[in-house]
LUMGUKOL-246660 format. One record per residue: residue number from 1; residue in one letter; x, y, z of N, C-alpha, C in turn. Coordinates in nm, 2 decimals. Layout:
! LUMGUKOL-246660
(pt NUM A (X Y Z) (X Y Z) (X Y Z))
...
This chain:
! LUMGUKOL-246660
(pt 1 M (-5.56 -0.92 0.43) (-5.55 -0.84 0.53) (-5.44 -0.86 0.66))
(pt 2 T (-5.35 -0.74 0.69) (-5.24 -0.86 0.79) (-5.21 -0.83 0.92))
(pt 3 I (-5.18 -0.91 0.96) (-5.19 -0.92 1.11) (-5.04 -0.86 1.15))
(pt 4 P (-5.03 -0.77 1.26) (-4.92 -0.69 1.33) (-4.80 -0.81 1.38))
(pt 5 L (-4.77 -0.87 1.41) (-4.68 -0.95 1.48) (-4.68 -0.87 1.63))
(pt 6 F (-4.61 -0.79 1.62) (-4.63 -0.73 1.79) (-4.68 -0.63 1.76))
(pt 7 S (-4.73 -0.55 1.86) (-4.88 -0.46 1.94) (-4.79 -0.38 2.03))
(pt 8 A (-4.86 -0.25 2.04) (-4.68 -0.13 2.12) (-4.74 -0.16 2.28))
(pt 9 A (-4.89 -0.27 2.32) (-4.88 -0.29 2.44) (-4.80 -0.43 2.48))
(pt 10 S (-4.82 -0.52 2.38) (-4.73 -0.63 2.39) (-4.60 -0.56 2.36))
(pt 11 V (-4.61 -0.51 2.31) (-4.43 -0.46 2.39) (-4.38 -0.39 2.42))
(pt 12 F (-4.46 -0.30 2.44) (-4.41 -0.20 2.55) (-4.51 -0.24 2.78))
(pt 13 G (-4.63 -0.30 2.71) (-4.70 -0.33 2.87) (-4.66 -0.35 2.98))
(pt 14 P (-4.49 -0.49 2.94) (-4.46 -0.55 3.05) (-4.36 -0.46 3.13))
(pt 15 A (-4.25 -0.39 3.01) (-4.19 -0.29 3.10) (-4.31 -0.16 3.19))
(pt 16 L (-4.38 -0.13 3.08) (-4.45 0.02 3.20) (-4.54 -0.11 3.31))
(pt 17 Q (-4.51 -0.18 3.30) (-4.55 -0.27 3.42) (-4.51 -0.30 3.53))
(pt 18 M (-4.33 -0.38 3.57) (-4.30 -0.35 3.68) (-4.29 -0.26 3.76))
(pt 19 G (-4.21 -0.15 3.75) (-4.26 0.00 3.82) (-4.37 -0.02 3.84))
(pt 20 G (-4.47 0.00 3.88) (-4.64 0.02 3.99) (-4.57 0.18 4.03))
(pt 21 G (-4.51 0.17 4.17) (-4.49 0.28 4.25) (-4.38 0.40 4.16))
(pt 22 S (-4.38 0.47 4.00) (-4.18 0.42 3.96) (-4.13 0.50 3.99))
(pt 23 F (-4.24 0.64 4.05) (-4.18 0.84 4.11) (-4.12 0.77 4.21))
(pt 24 A (-4.15 0.72 4.34) (-4.15 0.69 4.46) (-3.98 0.62 4.44))
(pt 25 S (-4.00 0.51 4.41) (-3.88 0.42 4.40) (-3.79 0.45 4.35))
(pt 26 L (-3.82 0.53 4.23) (-3.64 0.60 4.17) (-3.66 0.78 4.29))
(pt 27 A (-3.76 0.77 4.37) (-3.69 0.90 4.48) (-3.61 0.83 4.53))
(pt 28 V (-3.67 0.74 4.59) (-3.54 0.66 4.69) (-3.40 0.60 4.66))
(pt 29 V (-3.42 0.52 4.53) (-3.29 0.49 4.49) (-3.19 0.68 4.39))
(pt 30 F (-3.23 0.72 4.39) (-3.18 0.89 4.39) (-3.13 0.92 4.53))
(pt 31 I (-3.20 0.98 4.64) (-3.14 0.89 4.76) (-3.05 0.78 4.84))
(pt 32 I (-3.09 0.70 4.80) (-3.01 0.64 4.83) (-2.84 0.68 4.76))
(pt 33 L (-2.86 0.67 4.58) (-2.77 0.65 4.56) (-2.68 0.87 4.59))
(pt 34 A (-2.72 0.97 4.66) (-2.65 1.07 4.73) (-2.63 1.06 4.86))
(pt 35 I (-2.68 0.99 4.93) (-2.60 0.95 5.03) (-2.47 0.89 4.98))
(pt 36 I (-2.46 0.75 4.90) (-2.33 0.68 4.89) (-2.25 0.82 4.82))
(pt 37 A (-2.29 0.91 4.77) (-2.22 0.97 4.71) (-2.11 1.07 4.75))
(pt 38 Y (-2.23 1.11 4.87) (-2.18 1.23 4.95) (-2.03 1.13 5.07))
(pt 39 V (-2.08 1.02 5.08) (-2.02 0.96 5.22) (-1.91 0.94 5.13))
(pt 40 V (-1.86 0.88 5.00) (-1.72 0.91 4.87) (-1.65 1.04 4.88))
(pt 41 G (-1.68 1.13 4.92) (-1.71 1.27 4.90) (-1.76 1.35 4.76))
(pt 42 A (-1.78 1.22 4.61) (-1.84 1.35 4.57) (-1.91 1.42 4.56))
(pt 43 R (-1.93 1.56 4.65) (-2.02 1.61 4.67) (-2.10 1.67 4.57))
(pt 44 G (-2.06 1.73 4.46) (-2.11 1.77 4.30) (-2.20 1.70 4.28))
(pt 45 I (-2.27 1.53 4.24) (-2.30 1.47 4.19) (-2.37 1.40 4.39))
(pt 46 A (-2.39 1.47 4.45) (-2.46 1.38 4.60) (-2.55 1.48 4.53))
(pt 47 G (-2.50 1.64 4.57) (-2.67 1.69 4.49) (-2.72 1.73 4.41))
(pt 48 L (-2.65 1.71 4.22) (-2.74 1.61 4.12) (-2.82 1.57 4.19))
(pt 49 T (-2.82 1.45 4.23) (-2.92 1.33 4.23) (-3.00 1.36 4.43))
(pt 50 M (-2.99 1.43 4.47) (-3.05 1.49 4.61) (-3.18 1.58 4.49))
(pt 51 R (-3.12 1.70 4.40) (-3.16 1.72 4.28) (-3.31 1.68 4.24))
(pt 52 I (-3.25 1.57 4.18) (-3.33 1.44 4.07) (-3.44 1.44 4.18))
(pt 53 A (-3.42 1.37 4.34) (-3.47 1.28 4.39) (-3.63 1.34 4.44))
(pt 54 Y (-3.56 1.53 4.46) (-3.64 1.59 4.57) (-3.69 1.62 4.42))
(pt 55 I (-3.73 1.61 4.26) (-3.85 1.64 4.20) (-3.92 1.50 4.12))
(pt 56 L (-3.82 1.41 4.14) (-3.90 1.30 4.14) (-4.00 1.24 4.27))
(pt 57 I (-3.98 1.32 4.42) (-4.04 1.28 4.50) (-4.17 1.40 4.50))
(pt 58 L (-4.21 1.59 4.43) (-4.29 1.63 4.41) (-4.38 1.55 4.31))
(pt 59 I (-4.30 1.50 4.19) (-4.40 1.44 4.09) (-4.49 1.39 4.19))
(pt 60 F (-4.42 1.29 4.24) (-4.47 1.16 4.28) (-4.66 1.23 4.33))
(pt 61 I (-4.59 1.34 4.43) (-4.70 1.39 4.58) (-4.83 1.45 4.43))
(pt 62 V (-4.75 1.55 4.35) (-4.88 1.58 4.27) (-5.00 1.49 4.22))
(pt 63 L (-4.91 1.31 4.17) (-4.95 1.28 4.02) (-5.07 1.14 4.21))
(pt 64 A (-5.01 1.10 4.29) (-5.05 1.10 4.39) (-5.21 1.16 4.41))
(pt 65 I (-5.20 1.35 4.44) (-5.31 1.37 4.47) (-5.41 1.39 4.36))
(pt 66 V (-5.38 1.37 4.28) (-5.51 1.39 4.14) (-5.50 1.28 4.11))
(pt 67 S (-5.47 1.17 4.15) (-5.58 0.98 4.16) (-5.65 1.02 4.24))
(pt 68 L (-5.61 1.07 4.35) (-5.70 1.07 4.52) (-5.87 1.13 4.43))
(pt 69 I (-5.79 1.19 4.38) (-5.91 1.37 4.35) (-6.02 1.23 4.24))
(pt 70 L (-5.91 1.19 4.14) (-6.01 1.16 4.07) (-6.07 1.08 4.09))
């Protein structure tokens, strides 16, 4: 019987555990990027990053409600 050197949990576990509230933190990062892009003058990129932040906030809220119910 062979023992694998790496398991999926040992490889991906620490990377997945680092970003505890990843959707909320990513949403904040994208909002900050959108504000910076708007100030610099790249309004197209600002709109895109705001849309990504909006989607991430919605996902975060839905997952928070589901986790509170369960």
